[in-house]
C-alpha positions as CSV (number, residue, x, y, z in Angstrom):
1,M,0.0,0.0,0.0
2,R,2.9,2.4,0.8
3,R,4.5,2.0,-2.6
4,F,1.1,2.7,-4.3
5,Y,0.5,5.7,-2.1
6,D,4.0,7.1,-2.8
7,A,3.7,6.5,-6.6
8,L,0.3,8.3,-6.5
9,L,1.7,11.3,-4.7
10,D,4.7,11.4,-7.0
11,R,2.3,11.6,-9.9
12,F,0.0,14.1,-8.3
13,P,1.6,16.2,-5.5
14,P,-0.1,16.6,-2.1
15,L,-1.9,19.9,-1.6
16,E,0.4,20.9,1.2
17,S,3.4,20.9,-1.2
18,L,1.9,23.3,-3.7
19,S,2.1,27.1,-3.6
20,D,-1.1,29.1,-3.9
21,E,0.0,29.9,-7.5
22,D,0.4,26.2,-8.3
23,I,-2.7,24.8,-6.8
24,D,-5.0,25.7,-9.7
25,R,-2.5,24.4,-12.3
26,L,-1.1,21.3,-10.5
27,G,-3.6,20.5,-7.8
28,V,-5.9,17.5,-8.4
29,W,-7.0,16.7,-4.8
30,S,-10.0,17.9,-2.9
31,M,-8.0,16.8,0.1
32,T,-4.6,15.1,0.1
33,P,-5.1,11.3,0.0
34,E,-5.1,9.4,3.3
35,R,-3.4,6.0,3.8
36,S,-3.7,3.2,6.2
37,D,-2.2,-0.3,6.0
38,A,-5.3,-1.5,4.1
39,I,-6.6,1.4,2.1
40,V,-5.9,4.7,0.4
41,A,-8.8,7.1,0.3
42,V,-8.7,9.7,-2.4
43,S,-10.9,12.6,-3.4
44,C,-10.1,14.7,-6.4
45,V,-11.5,17.8,-8.1
46,W,-14.2,17.0,-10.7
47,S,-12.4,18.7,-13.6
48,R,-9.5,16.2,-13.3
49,A,-11.5,13.1,-12.3
50,N,-11.0,11.2,-15.6
51,E,-7.2,11.8,-15.5
52,V,-6.9,10.9,-11.8
53,G,-9.2,7.9,-12.1
54,T,-7.2,6.5,-15.0
55,A,-3.9,7.0,-13.2
56,V,-5.3,5.4,-10.0
57,L,-6.5,2.3,-11.9
58,T,-3.2,2.0,-13.7
59,L,-1.1,2.3,-10.5
60,A,-3.5,-0.1,-8.6
61,T,-3.0,-2.7,-11.3
62,E,0.8,-2.3,-11.2
63,H,0.7,-2.8,-7.4
64,G,-1.9,-5.6,-7.4
65,L,-4.6,-3.6,-5.7
66,V,-8.4,-3.4,-6.3
67,C,-10.3,-0.1,-6.6
68,Y,-13.7,0.7,-5.1
69,E,-15.7,3.8,-6.1
70,P,-18.0,4.4,-3.1
71,G,-20.1,7.1,-4.7
72,Y,-21.4,4.7,-7.3
73,H,-20.7,1.4,-5.4
74,V,-18.3,0.2,-8.2
75,V,-15.6,-2.4,-7.5
76,N,-13.1,-2.4,-10.3
77,P,-11.5,-5.9,-10.4
78,N,-8.3,-4.5,-12.1
79,A,-6.1,-7.6,-11.4
80,P,-3.3,-8.0,-13.9
81,G,-4.6,-9.7,-17.1
82,Y,-8.3,-9.3,-16.1
83,A,-10.6,-7.9,-18.8
84,A,-14.2,-7.3,-17.9
85,P,-16.6,-9.1,-20.3
86,F,-18.7,-5.9,-20.4
87,T,-17.8,-2.3,-19.5
88,L,-20.3,0.5,-19.0
89,S,-19.2,4.0,-19.7
90,S,-20.9,7.4,-20.1
91,E,-20.3,11.0,-20.7
92,S,-19.9,12.0,-17.0
93,L,-20.1,8.9,-14.7
94,P,-17.3,6.6,-13.7
95,T,-16.6,3.6,-16.0
96,M,-18.2,0.4,-14.5
97,P,-16.9,-3.1,-15.2
98,D,-19.4,-6.0,-15.3
99,P,-22.6,-4.0,-14.7
100,D,-25.6,-6.0,-13.6
101,A,-29.2,-5.6,-14.9
102,H,-30.1,-3.3,-12.0
103,R,-27.1,-1.0,-12.8
104,L,-28.1,-0.9,-16.5
105,E,-31.6,0.2,-15.6
106,W,-30.3,2.8,-13.1
107,I,-27.9,4.3,-15.7
108,I,-30.7,5.0,-18.2
109,G,-32.3,7.2,-15.5
110,Q,-29.0,9.1,-15.5
111,V,-29.0,9.9,-19.2
112,G,-30.0,13.4,-19.9
113,K,-28.7,17.0,-20.2
114,D,-25.5,16.5,-18.1
115,N,-24.9,12.9,-19.2
116,G,-25.9,12.7,-22.9
117,Y,-25.0,9.0,-23.5
118,V,-24.1,5.6,-22.1
119,I,-22.1,2.8,-23.9
120,L,-22.1,-0.9,-23.0
121,E,-19.1,-2.4,-24.7
122,R,-18.4,-6.1,-24.9
123,A,-14.8,-7.2,-24.5
124,D,-14.6,-8.0,-28.3
125,G,-15.3,-4.3,-29.1
126,W,-19.0,-4.7,-30.1
127,F,-21.2,-2.2,-28.3
128,V,-24.6,-0.7,-27.8
129,Q,-25.1,2.9,-27.0
130,V,-28.0,5.0,-25.7
131,G,-28.1,8.8,-26.2
132,Y,-30.9,11.2,-25.3
133,G,-32.3,14.4,-26.8
134,D,-30.0,17.2,-28.1
135,A,-26.8,15.4,-27.0
136,A,-27.7,12.5,-29.3
137,G,-29.0,14.7,-32.1
138,V,-32.7,13.6,-31.6
139,P,-35.7,15.5,-30.4
140,A,-36.3,16.2,-26.7
141,G,-37.9,13.1,-25.0
142,T,-36.3,10.8,-27.5
143,Y,-33.6,8.1,-27.1
144,A,-31.2,7.3,-29.9
145,L,-30.3,3.6,-29.8
146,E,-27.2,2.4,-31.6
147,Y,-25.1,-0.7,-32.0
148,Q,-21.9,-1.6,-33.7
149,E,-20.7,-5.1,-34.6
150,G,-17.0,-4.8,-35.0
151,S,-16.1,-2.4,-37.8
152,I,-17.6,1.1,-38.3
153,D,-19.4,-0.1,-41.4
154,R,-21.6,-2.3,-39.1
155,H,-22.9,0.7,-37.1
156,F,-26.7,1.1,-36.9
157,R,-29.2,3.5,-35.2
158,C,-32.9,3.9,-34.4
159,Q,-35.0,6.2,-32.2
160,T,-37.6,5.6,-29.6
161,T,-39.4,7.5,-26.9
162,D,-39.8,4.4,-24.8
163,R,-37.4,4.4,-21.8
164,E,-38.0,0.7,-21.3
165,A,-36.8,0.0,-24.8
166,A,-33.5,1.7,-23.9
167,V,-33.2,-0.3,-20.7
168,R,-34.0,-3.6,-22.6
169,L,-31.4,-2.8,-25.2
170,L,-28.6,-2.7,-22.6
171,Q,-29.9,-5.6,-20.6
172,E,-30.5,-7.9,-23.5
173,F,-27.1,-7.1,-25.1
174,R,-25.5,-7.9,-21.7
175,A,-27.4,-11.2,-21.5
176,G,-26.5,-12.3,-25.0
177,D,-30.1,-12.1,-26.1
178,D,-30.4,-10.4,-29.6
179,T,-34.2,-9.8,-29.3
180,W,-33.4,-6.1,-29.3
181,K,-32.3,-6.3,-32.9
182,R,-35.7,-7.5,-34.1
183,R,-37.6,-5.0,-32.0
184,H,-36.6,-1.9,-33.9
185,L,-36.0,-0.8,-37.5
186,W,-32.3,-0.1,-37.6
187,A,-30.7,2.2,-40.2
188,P,-27.0,2.2,-41.0
189,L,-24.9,5.2,-39.9
C-alpha cells in the first residue's frame, strides 16, 4: 500500500506541497489522500476526475490492488490480465466493469442533459449505445439507440421515446439475447 501511495503522490503532489499559485494548475486533490495499511482514500477535483481515475487504476493494477468507487458502489477488479466481459461508460459517470441488470436500468435514468449518452461495450469491441435528446441529435424526449458489430461499417441506429426499450437494449445485449435487434427498425450510420 505504501508504494502505491508514494507513486500516486509522485504523480499528483499533495496539496500541502503546492504554492497558492500552483494549486489551480497542478492540484488535483479535494484533500490530500489518506493512507492506512489496508486502504488509500482519495478525493479529487471533478475537472480532473478522468485523468486521476485512469492513473489510480493503472497504479493499482501495477501494485496488485483493487479499486472501489464508493459514490457509485463500483468495484473495479483490475487484477493484472483481467478484462471485464462488459464495460459500461458514459459522458460524465465513472466507468463500471461488469454492470448487472439493476445497474443498467439505473444508468438509463441518469441519461439526460448532463450525461448525454451511455455505452455498454463487450470485450470483443462490439457495443450498444443510448443517447438522449439534443446530446444525441434527436428531439427532446427521444432516445437514440445504436449498436456496432466490429467495424464502423456495421454501425446502426434507431430512435424511440420508450425508456424501457432503452433499458432492454442494454440488458438484452449484456445477457447475449439479440431480441433487441428484431424489436426496432435499424438504419446504417
